[in-house]
C-alpha positions in Angstrom: 1.9 2.6 -12.9 5.5 3.6 -12.6 6.8 3.4 -8.9 9.7 5.6 -7.9 11.9 4.4 -5.1 14.5 6.6 -3.4 17.6 4.8 -2.2 19.4 6.7 0.6 22.7 4.8 1.3 26.3 6.0 1.4 27.8 2.7 0.3 28.2 2.9 -3.5 28.3 -0.9 -4.0 25.1 -1.5 -2.0 23.5 1.5 -3.7 24.3 0.2 -7.2 23.2 -3.4 -6.4 19.9 -2.2 -5.1 19.3 0.2 -8.0 20.1 -2.6 -10.5 17.6 -5.0 -8.9 14.9 -2.4 -8.6 15.2 -1.4 -12.2 15.2 -5.1 -13.3 11.9 -5.4 -11.3 10.4 -2.5 -13.2 10.8 0.3 -10.6 12.3 3.7 -11.1 15.4 4.0 -8.8 16.9 7.3 -7.6 20.1 7.1 -5.6 21.5 9.6 -3.1 24.3 9.3 -0.5 22.9 11.3 2.4 19.8 12.6 4.1 20.8 16.1 2.9 20.8 14.9 -0.7 17.6 13.1 -0.1 15.9 16.3 1.0 16.8 18.0 -2.3 15.7 14.9 -4.3 12.3 14.8 -2.5 11.7 18.5 -3.2 12.0 17.6 -6.9 10.2 14.3 -7.0 8.1 12.7 -4.2 9.1 9.0 -4.2 6.5 6.2 -3.6 8.9 4.5 -1.2 12.2 5.2 0.5 14.9 2.7 1.2 16.8 4.3 4.1 20.2 3.3 5.6 20.4 3.7 9.3 24.0 4.8 9.4 24.4 7.9 7.3 27.0 10.8 7.4 25.5 13.9 8.9 21.8 13.4 9.6 21.3 9.8 10.6 18.7 7.6 9.0 16.7 7.5 12.3 16.7 11.3 12.5 15.7 11.6 8.8 12.9 9.1 9.2 11.5 11.2 12.1 11.6 14.4 10.1 9.9 12.7 7.2 7.0 11.6 9.5 6.6 15.2 10.8 6.4 16.7 7.3 2.8 16.7 5.9 4.1 16.1 2.4 6.2 13.0 3.3 4.4 11.6 6.4 2.6 8.9 4.3 5.6 7.8 2.2 6.6 4.2 3.1 10.0 3.8 4.6 12.1 0.6 4.7 15.1 0.8 7.0 18.4 -0.9 5.9 20.9 -1.6 8.5 23.7 -3.8 9.8 22.2 -3.6 13.3 20.7 -6.9 14.2 19.6 -6.4 17.8 15.9 -6.5 18.6 16.1 -3.2 20.4 17.5 -1.6 17.2 14.7 -3.1 15.1 12.1 -1.7 17.6 13.8 1.7 17.5 13.6 1.8 13.7 10.0 0.8 13.6 9.1 3.3 16.3 10.4 6.1 14.2 7.7 5.3 11.7 9.5 2.9 9.4 7.2 0.4 7.7 9.7 -2.4 7.6 13.3 -3.2 8.6 15.9 -5.3 6.7 19.3 -6.2 8.1 22.4 -6.4 6.0 23.4 -8.5 4.2 20.1 -9.3 2.5 19.2 -11.0 -0.8 17.9 -8.9 -3.7 14.9 -11.3 -3.8 14.0 -10.7 -0.2 14.3 -7.0 -0.7 12.0 -7.0 -3.7 9.5 -9.2 -1.9 9.5 -6.8 1.1 9.1 -3.8 -1.1 6.1 -5.4 -2.9 4.5 -6.2 0.5 4.9 -2.7 1.7 3.6 -1.2 -1.6 0.6 -3.6 -1.5 -0.5 -1.9 1.7 0.3 1.7 0.8 -0.1 1.7 -3.0 -2.6 -0.9 -4.2 -2.7 0.9 -7.5 0.9 -0.1 -8.0 0.1 -3.8 -8.0 -0.2 -5.9 -11.2 -3.4 -7.4 -9.8 -6.3 -7.5 -12.2 -9.2 -5.5 -10.7 -12.8 -6.6 -11.4 -15.6 -4.5 -9.9 -19.2 -4.6 -11.1 -18.3 -6.0 -14.5 -15.5 -3.5 -15.1 -12.2 -5.3 -15.4 -8.8 -3.4 -15.5 -5.6 -5.3 -16.2 -2.5 -3.2 -15.3 -0.1 -5.5 -17.2 -1.9 -5.2 -20.6 -3.4 -1.7 -20.1 -6.8 -3.1 -21.0 -10.1 -2.1 -19.6 -13.1 -4.3 -20.4 -16.8 -4.3 -19.5 -19.1 -7.3 -19.2 -22.4 -6.4 -20.9 -25.6 -8.3 -21.0 -27.2 -9.0 -24.3 -30.1 -11.2 -25.5 -27.7 -13.9 -26.6 -25.8 -13.8 -23.2 -22.9 -11.9 -21.6 -20.2 -10.4 -23.8 -16.9 -8.7 -22.9 -16.3 -5.4 -24.6 -13.0 -3.5 -24.6 -13.2 0.2 -23.5 -10.8 2.7 -25.0 -9.3 5.1 -22.5 -6.3 7.5 -22.6 -3.2 6.7 -20.5 -4.2 9.4 -18.0 -7.7 8.1 -17.7 -6.4 4.6 -17.3 -4.2 5.7 -14.4 -7.2 7.6 -12.9 -9.5 4.7 -13.2 -6.8 2.3 -11.8 -6.4 4.5 -8.8 -10.1 4.9 -8.1 -10.7 1.1 -8.5 -7.7 0.2 -6.4 -9.2 2.4 -3.6 -12.8 1.6 -4.3 -15.4 3.1 -1.9 -12.9 5.7 -0.6 -13.6 9.4 -1.4 -10.7 11.3 -3.0 -10.4 15.1 -3.3 -9.3 16.7 -6.6 -6.0 17.7 -4.9 -5.3 14.1 -3.7 -6.1 12.7 -7.2 -3.8 15.2 -8.8 -1.0 14.2 -6.4 -1.4 10.5 -6.8 -2.3 10.2 -10.5 -0.6 13.2 -12.1 2.2 13.6 -9.5 2.7 16.3 -6.8 5.1 18.3 -9.0 2.8 18.5 -12.1 1.2 21.9 -12.0 -2.3 21.6 -13.4 -5.6 23.0 -12.2 -7.9 21.0 -10.0 -10.6 21.2 -12.7 -8.4 19.0 -14.9 -9.6 16.1 -12.7 -13.2 17.0 -13.6 -12.5 16.9 -17.3 -11.0 13.4 -17.1 -13.8 12.2 -14.8 -16.4 13.3 -17.4 -14.5 11.5 -20.1 -14.4 8.3 -18.0 -18.1 8.5 -17.2 -18.9 9.0 -20.9 -16.9 5.9 -21.7 -18.6 3.9 -19.0 -22.0 5.3 -20.0 -21.7 3.4 -23.3 -21.8 0.1 -21.3 -24.3 1.3 -18.6 -21.7 1.7 -15.9 -21.3 5.5 -15.6 -22.8 5.5 -12.1 -19.8 3.6 -10.7 -17.9 6.9 -10.6 -19.7 9.0 -8.1 -19.4 12.7 -7.1 -19.5 13.3 -3.3 -20.5 16.9 -3.0 -17.9 19.1 -1.3 -15.5 16.1 -1.0 -14.5 14.7 -4.3 -15.0 11.4 -6.3 -15.1 7.7 -5.6 -15.5 4.5 -7.4 -18.3 2.5 -5.8 -20.4 -0.5 -6.5 -23.2 1.1 -4.4 -25.0 3.3 -6.9 -27.3 5.3 -4.8 -27.4 9.0 -5.8 -25.2 10.9 -3.4 -24.1 13.7 -5.7 
C-alpha cells in the first residue's frame, strides 16, 4: 500500500532532505512551505501522515495542528511535529495539540523513518510490510501474494489465490483491522482514497469477488456482513448477517 506523507516546512534544505529519505524508504512525499499551502494540498489529496514544522510563516504549526484536529476529515491523520525547540514544556505543548510524536532538530534520517514507521504501525497497520496470517489465509504485502492453507487427504497444502490489485488492498485492509466493522464509506476512503468518486456499491462488488475467491478454499465466511453497519474480517464465523 502506498503511503503519502505531507511535509510542511519552510526550510528548503530540510524539506528536500526529508523528501529524499522518505522516497528512498518507499513513501510518497508531498512538500509545501506553509500551512496555507498545506490546506490546499490536503483538499486535493488526504495524506496518511503529516510532518509539521512548529515555526511556520503565517499560521504556526501549533495553530495548524489544532485546526486539523477540529476538522472531521483530518482529525485522525497522524501528525509528527518537527521543531528546534527542545524544552520539555514545548514538547508537552506540541503533544497536547494532538500531535502523535515530536522530533527535535537536528535529527537523523534513520530516526525520522523509524518514528514514522512507529506512528504508522499504530494508525495504519495496513501500511506495514508484516505478513498477515488469519485462519489459514496468508497475505504478504511485499510480494502481493495471497495464499490459503487447505486440508487434503494427503495433508495440508498451500494454494495461491488470484485477486485483483483492488481486491488485494481491500483484503489487506480488512485483515489488518480484523474483527472491526467498516462501513462502505470508510472502506472507500481507506482503500480507494477519499478523492476517488465511486459509488458505495462498488465495495459490495469487490466483497462478492473476494468471497467467491475465498469460497473456493472454504473460507468465504471470514468476510462477514454486519447488517446496517458494513463488513468485517473475522475468525469468528457465527452468522451475523
